[in-house]
DOFI-451094 format. One record per residue (C-alpha): residue number from 1; z, y, x. Coordinates in pm, whole numbers, m for minus. Example, Ala and Ser with C-alpha at 12.3 -4.5 7.8 and 13.67 -1.06 7.14 Angstrom:
% DOFI-451094
<num = 1	pz = 780	py = m450	px = 1230>
<num = 2	pz = 714	py = m106	px = 1367>
% end
This chain:
% DOFI-451094
<num = 1	pz = 6339	py = 3080	px = 341>
<num = 2	pz = 6166	py = 3397	px = 219>
<num = 3	pz = 5821	py = 3533	px = 139>
<num = 4	pz = 5630	py = 3837	px = 258>
<num = 5	pz = 5280	py = 3976	px = 223>
<num = 6	pz = 5103	py = 3963	px = 559>
<num = 7	pz = 4838	py = 4239	px = 579>
<num = 8	pz = 4665	py = 4084	px = 881>
<num = 9	pz = 4603	py = 3760	px = 690>
<num = 10	pz = 4567	py = 3924	px = 351>
<num = 11	pz = 4803	py = 3689	px = 169>
<num = 12	pz = 5164	py = 3616	px = 83>
<num = 13	pz = 5338	py = 3374	px = 317>
<num = 14	pz = 5655	py = 3174	px = 298>
<num = 15	pz = 5846	py = 3187	px = 624>
<num = 16	pz = 6172	py = 3078	px = 784>
<num = 17	pz = 6362	py = 3222	px = 1080>
<num = 18	pz = 6564	py = 3028	px = 1335>
<num = 19	pz = 6751	py = 3144	px = 1644>
<num = 20	pz = 6740	py = 2897	px = 1932>
<num = 21	pz = 6955	py = 2861	px = 2239>
<num = 22	pz = 6951	py = 3132	px = 2507>
<num = 23	pz = 6934	py = 2877	px = 2789>
<num = 24	pz = 6562	py = 2849	px = 2877>
<num = 25	pz = 6562	py = 2473	px = 2936>
<num = 26	pz = 6755	py = 2397	px = 2618>
<num = 27	pz = 6533	py = 2637	px = 2427>
<num = 28	pz = 6213	py = 2467	px = 2540>
<num = 29	pz = 6346	py = 2126	px = 2435>
<num = 30	pz = 6447	py = 2263	px = 2094>
<num = 31	pz = 6108	py = 2426	px = 2040>
<num = 32	pz = 5925	py = 2107	px = 2139>
<num = 33	pz = 6143	py = 1919	px = 1890>
<num = 34	pz = 6031	py = 2157	px = 1616>
<num = 35	pz = 5667	py = 2130	px = 1716>
<num = 36	pz = 5689	py = 1751	px = 1725>
<num = 37	pz = 5841	py = 1742	px = 1379>
<num = 38	pz = 5560	py = 1954	px = 1238>
<num = 39	pz = 5295	py = 1732	px = 1395>
<num = 40	pz = 5450	py = 1404	px = 1284>
<num = 41	pz = 5494	py = 1520	px = 926>
<num = 42	pz = 5174	py = 1721	px = 886>
<num = 43	pz = 4946	py = 1454	px = 1033>
<num = 44	pz = 4993	py = 1278	px = 698>
<num = 45	pz = 4906	py = 1587	px = 494>
<num = 46	pz = 4585	py = 1551	px = 287>
<num = 47	pz = 4442	py = 1882	px = 410>
<num = 48	pz = 4502	py = 1786	px = 774>
<num = 49	pz = 4351	py = 1442	px = 718>
<num = 50	pz = 4042	py = 1604	px = 563>
<num = 51	pz = 4009	py = 1836	px = 863>
<num = 52	pz = 4050	py = 1538	px = 1097>
<num = 53	pz = 3761	py = 1357	px = 930>
<num = 54	pz = 3552	py = 1672	px = 961>
<num = 55	pz = 3635	py = 1682	px = 1332>
<num = 56	pz = 3536	py = 1319	px = 1376>
<num = 57	pz = 3198	py = 1388	px = 1220>
<num = 58	pz = 3156	py = 1700	px = 1431>
<num = 59	pz = 3217	py = 1494	px = 1746>
<num = 60	pz = 2974	py = 1220	px = 1637>
<num = 61	pz = 3258	py = 971	px = 1633>
<num = 62	pz = 3437	py = 1104	px = 1941>
<num = 63	pz = 3778	py = 1223	px = 1813>
<num = 64	pz = 3869	py = 1421	px = 2125>
<num = 65	pz = 3544	py = 1616	px = 2140>
<num = 66	pz = 3542	py = 1666	px = 1765>
<num = 67	pz = 3899	py = 1798	px = 1750>
<num = 68	pz = 3838	py = 2022	px = 2051>
<num = 69	pz = 3523	py = 2172	px = 1898>
<num = 70	pz = 3670	py = 2208	px = 1548>
<num = 71	pz = 3987	py = 2383	px = 1662>
<num = 72	pz = 3798	py = 2613	px = 1899>
<num = 73	pz = 3554	py = 2710	px = 1623>
<num = 74	pz = 3815	py = 2761	px = 1351>
<num = 75	pz = 4097	py = 2945	px = 1528>
<num = 76	pz = 4116	py = 3292	px = 1676>
<num = 77	pz = 4373	py = 3346	px = 1950>
<num = 78	pz = 4627	py = 3597	px = 1823>
<num = 79	pz = 4949	py = 3679	px = 2005>
<num = 80	pz = 5285	py = 3625	px = 1842>
<num = 81	pz = 5389	py = 3988	px = 1839>
<num = 82	pz = 5096	py = 4067	px = 1610>
<num = 83	pz = 5151	py = 3770	px = 1381>
<num = 84	pz = 5525	py = 3831	px = 1358>
<num = 85	pz = 5513	py = 4209	px = 1315>
<num = 86	pz = 5541	py = 4217	px = 932>
<num = 87	pz = 5848	py = 3992	px = 947>
<num = 88	pz = 6007	py = 4131	px = 1264>
<num = 89	pz = 6075	py = 4470	px = 1106>
<num = 90	pz = 6312	py = 4302	px = 861>
<num = 91	pz = 6544	py = 4159	px = 1127>
<num = 92	pz = 6759	py = 4298	px = 1406>
<num = 93	pz = 6690	py = 4021	px = 1657>
<num = 94	pz = 6366	py = 4046	px = 1854>
<num = 95	pz = 6081	py = 3823	px = 1733>
<num = 96	pz = 5889	py = 3671	px = 2020>
<num = 97	pz = 5771	py = 3325	px = 1913>
<num = 98	pz = 5597	py = 3232	px = 1587>
<num = 99	pz = 5471	py = 2900	px = 1456>
<num = 100	pz = 5212	py = 2814	px = 1194>
<num = 101	pz = 5255	py = 2447	px = 1094>
<num = 102	pz = 4936	py = 2235	px = 1098>
<num = 103	pz = 4943	py = 2183	px = 720>
<num = 104	pz = 4956	py = 2560	px = 670>
<num = 105	pz = 4683	py = 2613	px = 927>
<num = 106	pz = 4458	py = 2366	px = 746>
<num = 107	pz = 4507	py = 2558	px = 419>
<num = 108	pz = 4501	py = 2909	px = 561>
<num = 109	pz = 4155	py = 2985	px = 423>
<num = 110	pz = 4195	py = 2806	px = 90>
<num = 111	pz = 4160	py = 3022	px = m218>
<num = 112	pz = 4070	py = 3340	px = m30>
<num = 113	pz = 3896	py = 3557	px = m288>
<num = 114	pz = 3887	py = 3873	px = m76>
<num = 115	pz = 3527	py = 3820	px = 30>
<num = 116	pz = 3623	py = 3874	px = 396>
<num = 117	pz = 3552	py = 3603	px = 652>
<num = 118	pz = 3868	py = 3396	px = 688>
<num = 119	pz = 3968	py = 3297	px = 1041>
<num = 120	pz = 4271	py = 3086	px = 1120>
<num = 121	pz = 4494	py = 3258	px = 1374>
<num = 122	pz = 4759	py = 3155	px = 1624>
<num = 123	pz = 4849	py = 3128	px = 1990>
<num = 124	pz = 4861	py = 2828	px = 2226>
<num = 125	pz = 5148	py = 2652	px = 2049>
<num = 126	pz = 4966	py = 2675	px = 1714>
<num = 127	pz = 4645	py = 2546	px = 1872>
<num = 128	pz = 4835	py = 2258	px = 2030>
<num = 129	pz = 5020	py = 2161	px = 1711>
<num = 130	pz = 4705	py = 2175	px = 1501>
<num = 131	pz = 4504	py = 1967	px = 1747>
<num = 132	pz = 4788	py = 1717	px = 1789>
<num = 133	pz = 4816	py = 1667	px = 1412>
<num = 134	pz = 4439	py = 1614	px = 1383>
<num = 135	pz = 4442	py = 1362	px = 1668>
<num = 136	pz = 4741	py = 1181	px = 1522>
<num = 137	pz = 4566	py = 1163	px = 1184>
<num = 138	pz = 4279	py = 991	px = 1367>
<num = 139	pz = 4511	py = 745	px = 1539>
<num = 140	pz = 4497	py = 907	px = 1884>
<num = 141	pz = 4824	py = 945	px = 2075>
<num = 142	pz = 4893	py = 1284	px = 2232>
<num = 143	pz = 5176	py = 1455	px = 2417>
<num = 144	pz = 5267	py = 1818	px = 2456>
<num = 145	pz = 5234	py = 1952	px = 2809>
<num = 146	pz = 5434	py = 2255	px = 2918>
<num = 147	pz = 5350	py = 2429	px = 3245>
<num = 148	pz = 5488	py = 2710	px = 3456>
<num = 149	pz = 5184	py = 2889	px = 3591>
<num = 150	pz = 5314	py = 3235	px = 3679>
<num = 151	pz = 5404	py = 3289	px = 4046>
<num = 152	pz = 5639	py = 3571	px = 3943>
<num = 153	pz = 5860	py = 3320	px = 3760>
<num = 154	pz = 5773	py = 2966	px = 3876>
<num = 155	pz = 6062	py = 2807	px = 3684>
<num = 156	pz = 5965	py = 2949	px = 3345>
<num = 157	pz = 5727	py = 2755	px = 3120>
<num = 158	pz = 5444	py = 2987	px = 3016>
<num = 159	pz = 5186	py = 2770	px = 2839>
<num = 160	pz = 5159	py = 2458	px = 2623>
<num = 161	pz = 4865	py = 2227	px = 2557>
<num = 162	pz = 4802	py = 1854	px = 2500>
<num = 163	pz = 4738	py = 1539	px = 2697>
<num = 164	pz = 4556	py = 1280	px = 2488>
<num = 165	pz = 4586	py = 906	px = 2544>
<num = 166	pz = 4304	py = 735	px = 2353>
<num = 167	pz = 4319	py = 357	px = 2313>
<num = 168	pz = 4175	py = 186	px = 2616>
<num = 169	pz = 4163	py = 509	px = 2814>
<num = 170	pz = 4380	py = 712	px = 3048>
<num = 171	pz = 4527	py = 1058	px = 3031>
<num = 172	pz = 4283	py = 1328	px = 2915>
<num = 173	pz = 4396	py = 1694	px = 2912>
<num = 174	pz = 4322	py = 1884	px = 2590>
<num = 175	pz = 4381	py = 2256	px = 2638>
<num = 176	pz = 4226	py = 2371	px = 2311>
<num = 177	pz = 4338	py = 2734	px = 2346>
<num = 178	pz = 4234	py = 2804	px = 2707>
<num = 179	pz = 4024	py = 2513	px = 2831>
<num = 180	pz = 3648	py = 2527	px = 2863>
<num = 181	pz = 3596	py = 2158	px = 2786>
<num = 182	pz = 3778	py = 1832	px = 2709>
<num = 183	pz = 3951	py = 1725	px = 3031>
<num = 184	pz = 3995	py = 2078	px = 3169>
<num = 185	pz = 4340	py = 2151	px = 3308>
<num = 186	pz = 4478	py = 2451	px = 3494>
<num = 187	pz = 4543	py = 2378	px = 3861>
<num = 188	pz = 4820	py = 2518	px = 4076>
<num = 189	pz = 5101	py = 2491	px = 3822>
<num = 190	pz = 5450	py = 2537	px = 3963>
<num = 191	pz = 5609	py = 2303	px = 3711>
<num = 192	pz = 5467	py = 2060	px = 3452>
<num = 193	pz = 5633	py = 1837	px = 3195>
<num = 194	pz = 5496	py = 1611	px = 2922>
<num = 195	pz = 5679	py = 1558	px = 2596>
<num = 196	pz = 5634	py = 1267	px = 2355>
<num = 197	pz = 5540	py = 1336	px = 1994>
<num = 198	pz = 5678	py = 1094	px = 1739>
<num = 199	pz = 5989	py = 923	px = 1604>
<num = 200	pz = 6299	py = 1001	px = 1805>
<num = 201	pz = 6146	py = 1309	px = 1967>
<num = 202	pz = 6312	py = 1550	px = 1726>
<num = 203	pz = 6643	py = 1563	px = 1545>
<num = 204	pz = 6667	py = 1573	px = 1167>
<num = 205	pz = 6812	py = 1925	px = 1162>
<num = 206	pz = 6486	py = 2066	px = 1295>
<num = 207	pz = 6263	py = 1902	px = 1033>
<num = 208	pz = 6348	py = 2172	px = 782>
<num = 209	pz = 6227	py = 2457	px = 1000>
<num = 210	pz = 5909	py = 2640	px = 908>
<num = 211	pz = 5811	py = 2470	px = 583>
<num = 212	pz = 5522	py = 2659	px = 427>
<num = 213	pz = 5291	py = 2679	px = 128>
<num = 214	pz = 5013	py = 2910	px = 243>
<num = 215	pz = 5150	py = 2977	px = 588>
<num = 216	pz = 5466	py = 2957	px = 788>
<num = 217	pz = 5627	py = 3147	px = 1069>
<num = 218	pz = 5925	py = 3053	px = 1277>
<num = 219	pz = 6043	py = 3325	px = 1512>
<num = 220	pz = 6262	py = 3273	px = 1814>
<num = 221	pz = 6488	py = 3498	px = 2009>
<num = 222	pz = 6325	py = 3430	px = 2345>
<num = 223	pz = 5962	py = 3341	px = 2402>
<num = 224	pz = 5821	py = 3101	px = 2659>
<num = 225	pz = 5461	py = 3050	px = 2553>
<num = 226	pz = 5160	py = 3273	px = 2607>
% end
């Protein structure tokens, strides 16, 4: 665990670095474990709960619409190489994947005295984790969905989003980073897999990854999300 000033965010962040397996399939499972651990833990965080209630009000009582609209309005899509650049220069291994835990995302704009507009930043995995934690805080079950959508490499997962399962309803896609509306889902995927979020999904060793105060980054040797 270390700290660094991030010029793009204008604040000092606490970050952790973890190397994952080189095998693509093992790597994806490990990364999903980490994401699941962040969501399960951070859905109980007071800042995330407060954001979830704000989303519910924004959606006029519809948690899916409210979370979709809140996340889309609060976050700006920023690729990992830009977010990781201040940290990557300190290490010899290539930094490709970065995570911002939901609790850190919820607090990203707290106490910003710079006078500049504060915009939460992240890529599709950060969007998915944040939305999943908000939904979980509102009692809505969700799963991560990984897809291979690139014809040049049909076996490689290239994107992650959510599938929500509200009580009394069926499966509803929630692609908060790329979708135009609740229920939108990319067609023509070469491979798709859903992953549970919750107890038993992740191993205890991964729960310590990426803890943060103002923000957190976890960088991985090989990337699989765009």
